[in-house]
N, C-alpha and C positions, 0 to 999 in steps of 0.2 A: 649668131646668137641673137644678141644685142639690140644690132635694127630691127630687128623681127619684131620682140619682145618691145622694145619703149615705142618703137612705131607703133605698134596695133594697142598700146595701152594709150597715148598720146589721142589717137585718132577717135577712140571708144568715147575717152571723157570731152572731148570738145562734143563726140552729136550725144550727150547727157547721160552717156547710159552712166548704172551708179555703178560709183567704186568700186566695192567686191565683186561686182561681175564683170569689171573693165578690167580688174586686175587677175581675175578666175583666167579669162575667156584668152588673156594675150596669152598667159607661161602656159595653158595647154595647145596655141596654135604653135608655142614656139616649139614649143614640147613634138611637136607633129612634124615638122617640118625640118628637125634634125638628125641629129644620130640615134637619137633616142626615142625614136616612134614608136619602135614594138616593146617601148619599155614602161608606159604609161605607170605604171604600178608603181616607180617609182614618187611620179604628185603625189597618192595619200602619204604614202611613205613618209614622204620631206612635211607633209601639214601636220601630220598624227606627229613625228618627233621634234617640231615647232613648235605648239601650243602642251606639250607635256614640258612644262615647265613650270615648278611652285613660283615662281616672282610674277609671273602672267596672275595668277590668284589674287593678287592686289586690286586688278584693276576691276571687277565687279561693286568690290564691297566699297572702292572710292565714289564710285558710279552712284549707288545706292544710298551711297550716304547724303553729294547730291539733293537725290530725289527725295527721303525724307522730310532734310532742310527746308524745300517746297511743300509738302507735304505738311509740315508740324506749325509751322507758323513762326519758326526761324527766324527766316526772312523779315519778317516785317519788325520784328523787335531790335536786328540788326540796324536796318533803317532808320528806325526813329532813336535808337541810341547817336549813331551818325550823325544826326539830325541834331539835337543840343547839345554835340560838340558846335559842327561847324556851318552849320546853317546859318546861320549872323555872318558868316561874309560874304566879300561881294561874289554874284553869282552864286551862291551858298549850299543850295540844290545840285548842280553841279558838284562841289566840293562834296558836299556829302556824297554823291554817286560813286565816286570813286575811292571816295575812305569804305563805304560800302563795302565794294567790291573788295580792296585789301583784308577786309575781315574774313567778310564769305569767303576768301581762296583758303585761308588756313584751316575749313574743314573740309569746301567739296574736290577742288584742283580744279573747275573743267568750267571752261570757257560757256559753252553749251545751256548748263546748270546755270550761271552768272546772268548769262539772256536774255534765258524764259523764265526765271524765279524772282530774283530781281529787280529783271529787267522791267516786267510789267509794273513793278512796284512803286519804280524810281522813273520809267516814263508819264505815266499815270497821276503821280505828287508834282512833278515841273510843269504838266500840261498845265492843272487847276488852278497852279503858281503865276501863271502865265509868261513861261516860256516856251519859247517856239517848238512844236512836235520833232521836228527835224531835229532841231541842237541836242532836243534831249536825247533821243534812239540814237545819234552819234556820238553823243560822251559814252553812255552803256555800250556801248559797243565796243568802243575804242581802250575802257577801262575791263571788261571784260577780258581785256590779255592780260592782265593779273592774274590772273585766275591760275592758269597750266604754271607760273611761273614760283609762286609763293607753294613751299611744302604744307601739305600734299599736295602733289600731283598728277596727273595718270600717265602727262609726258613724258614726263622723269623717268615713273617706273619701267615704259616700253623701249624709253635711249638704255636707261641702265642695261637690259638684257639684250641689248642687242646691243652693246659696245663693252659688255662684259664689265659693266662697274659695278661698284655700292650702293642703291636703291639709298640709303644713309647720305652718302656723299654727293650723290645728285643731289637730293632734298636741302642740305647744306647750302650745296653753289646754288640754287637759288632765290633763297632765301631777298637776298642785296637786292640779286640782278632785279627781284618783284617790286622791291622798299623803291631800289629806284623809278621803275615804272612809272610807279603808282603817285612819287615828287613831282615826275615831270608834266606830268598830266594836272597834277594841282595849278603847277606856275603854269600852264599853257594857260589855264582856262583865268586863273589870277593877273596874269598879261593882258590877255584879253577884256576882261571886265571893267577893265584903264580905257578899252575903249569904244564899249558898247554898252545901252544900258539893261541890266536885267534885275529880275523880281530879286529883295530885298526882303528879309523877316528879322521879327526881334532876338537879340539874344537870349538865349535861354538862362532861364538860373542858375543858381547853384543846386536849387532844392531839384529843379525840373530836369535837371540830368543826373545828379543822385539817383532820380525817379525811373528815367529809362534804363539807366545801370542797371538798379536793381529787377526793374521788371523785366530786361534782359540776359539779367547776368551768368546766367547756363548757359545759355547762349554764346555768349559775347568770351568765356573762358574755353570751350572749349577745343577752338583752337590753339591757347600752348596749353591741355594736356594732348594735345594731341600729337603737334610737333616735340614739344617738351620730353611724352616717351619717347619717343625715338630717339632725341636727343642725347636721353642719357641712359641710354640699352635697357627700357622697361620691356619695352615692345622692336619688333621687325617691323618693318613697313608693310608687310602681309597684315602681322596682328594689328599694328596702326588702321589698315582699312576697317578689320573688324570693328576695335577700339571704338574710331569713331563713328558707327551703324548702331551699335550697343545705344552710346552716348548718344543718339539723335533719338532711338525706340525711344529714350528713357526724359528726353527732352518730352519728346512730344506724350507724357503720357502721366508726367510731372503738371504740362499747362493745360491738358488735356483737350489736345486738338487732335489728338491722332486718330485717327476712325479706321475701322477695318478696310475702306470703300478707300480710304487715302493709301495704309497700307500697301492691299495689294495692287494698286494702280504704278503706287513705286517700284514693288518687287515685278510687275507686270513689265514696264519700260527697261529696267537694269536687265529685265536678261534679255530682251530683247536688244538691246546699245551694244552690247557684251557680247552678243553670236554674232552683232556685223561684224564688231572691233578684232576680232576671233578668229570669221572664216577670213577676213583681211590679213590679219599676221599668218594664216598656217598657208595661205595663195603665196606671202612676200617671200614666204620660207624656201619654196619652191622654187620661186623666181630668184631667190639670190645662190641657189645650187647650182641656176643652171649658167648665170654672169662669171660665179665663180669657177662653172668649167670652161666657160667662153675666157676666162682671161679679162674679164673685162674691166674689174679696178689695177689689174695690175697697167696693161695697156694705157689706160685715161694719166695714173700716175706715171708713164714716161712720156706721155703727151703735152702735160700738164712740167712738167719737169723740162722740155724742150720749149717751154715756151716762157718759163719762169722759174727762178730759183729761187728770187727776192718774195720770201714771207708776207709780208705787208701787201705787196704785189696780189701775192696768192689769195688775202683775206680775204680784197677787197673782192676781184673777182666773185670768190665762193660767196659774199652777201648780196651783191645784184643775182647770181645763181640761185640762193634759196628763194630770196623774196620773188624772184621773178616765176620759183615752181610752186611756192607759197599761191601765189594768186589764180593758178587754175586746179591744183591737186589741192587737196585736204590734208589737216597734218597728220594723223598720224601713218594713211598710208603711201606717203611724201616720205615717211621719217625709216619708213620701214625698208622704203626701193633704194633710200637716197643713203644710211648710215652704213648697210656693208658695204656698197660701194665707195665711199668715201674717205672709208678709213684707215686704207693702207695711205692715203696719199696725208691724213692727218697726219698720221707716223711719223712719214717721210718726210715731212715740214717741221716737225718736229715739235706739234700744237697738242698739248695738255687733252686727250678724250672727257676732263668733264668741262674745261672749260668749252670744246667747241661743242659737246651737249646745249648747254645754255646756249650757244649762237643760235642753231640748227633750231631750238625749240624759239627765240622770238622770234627767228625770220621766219619761219614759217605761221609762228603767230600772228602777223602783218596781213595774213593770208586771210582772217577773216572779217576783216575788214575791208577787202578791196574787192572790186568783182575780178573775174567772172562769178568764180565761185562761192566767195564771202558769204559763210554759212551764216555768221556773227549779225549780215545784214540784213540776211533775210529774215529773221527771227525779229530782229528788232521793228524794221516794216509792218511784221505782222501785227507782232506783240501791239508796238505802238502806232500802229495804222496810221502808216505812214507812208509816201511811195517811195518806192527803193531806189527811185534817180534821187531824190529829192536826201532821201541818206546819204546815199554814194558819194553826193556831193560834200554835204557839211561834215565828215567823216575825215574828208581828203585832209583840210590843216592839221586836223589831231593826230598826223602820222608824222608829223614831223618832230614832235618830242618821242616818238616811239624808234622813231629812225635814229636821233642823237645817241638814245640809250644804246639799241644795237652797235653802234660807232663804236661806244665808251665800253660795252661791255668786253669788241674784238679785238681794240688795240689795247686795252690794260686791262690784263687778263688777272691782276691783282681783285676788280673790284667781285672776281666769281671764287676765285682759289681761297681766297685768304678763309674765310668762316671753315670750310673746309676740312681744310690746312689746321686750322686752328685748335678745331677740334676731337681729329681723328688723327693728325699728323698727315703729315708731308706722306706726298705718293713713292714707292723709290723709283 
């Protein structure tokens, strides 16, 4: 069953069939060719049971928060504040791009929202200041990787659901890795600026910094309010999504930039994106049931142990595998397929599930910036009006700091587990 399932799924992906259709078709076809062909009612039963989970209600609220940020002018205020802080540095607007993504990540937690919302502002500003369009687009998609790491994060909510982990613990685990990714990109840009000429701008005065901070104060404190509410136990992860939406609506009303048209457009985009994600989740649950019946995870564990019992060697092979999968399958469906399959292996090698969650999150996120799927590449190419091939070539060197951070997180698990263990206590 596993061969039919994965073979059909990969074939459909290579034929550029949409993920939601590919995963559903592969699941139904496998059922029809199995001993359960006369019991197709199992599919809808598994689908309904899979999505009927309270933890998944956080997903549409965080998607909505990201859409509302782009509709209420919050992104422009974040960009202006970041520009006043680091815009005077070498390759200043590239540094602004990265810092803006780190702040934006604290509200939306979605790479696509970063590319589409902040990306349009950042690429336009960088082109007007004389930056090469392909470099501007590339640093935008590279920095968007930060979004799904720094809490709140839609991807980490899904992983917590799949791995039966606390959402709060996963959010705390993603904070330091997200900051490390941002700092690594900043160091890369600073190093590159030593050998290339980039446009510069004068240092902002204290008055100008204070002015942009005051102008965007309500937007800038949003990440602290959302994350602080979760960390101190005032709200659950799901309630934090609701809090983020309400806060973004209040900001839009206060700044007088939230129109009824923009609100309903954000609502419509959220409904469409949530529907697609839930369909994928539903079919992946049915797919996971099939794999469990076929004992695929156990067979995979036996095969891997016969190959190597060394934990470090296994982690290296795991990284290569995850990155390759991320290049051809989008993060959400890849995680939904891989996590249930790999968890028995992770447990067998004594790897902390929270640690593995951050590894697979960042590993699959690299796929945003790598062809052929590379959804982030397509978005910034469209937003920045740059040829896809040029963006792809420009982003390749920027993968070096991202891979370096991934290796650090993989082989130094304390970078992931330190903060959640400090605040929530070690897991039993």
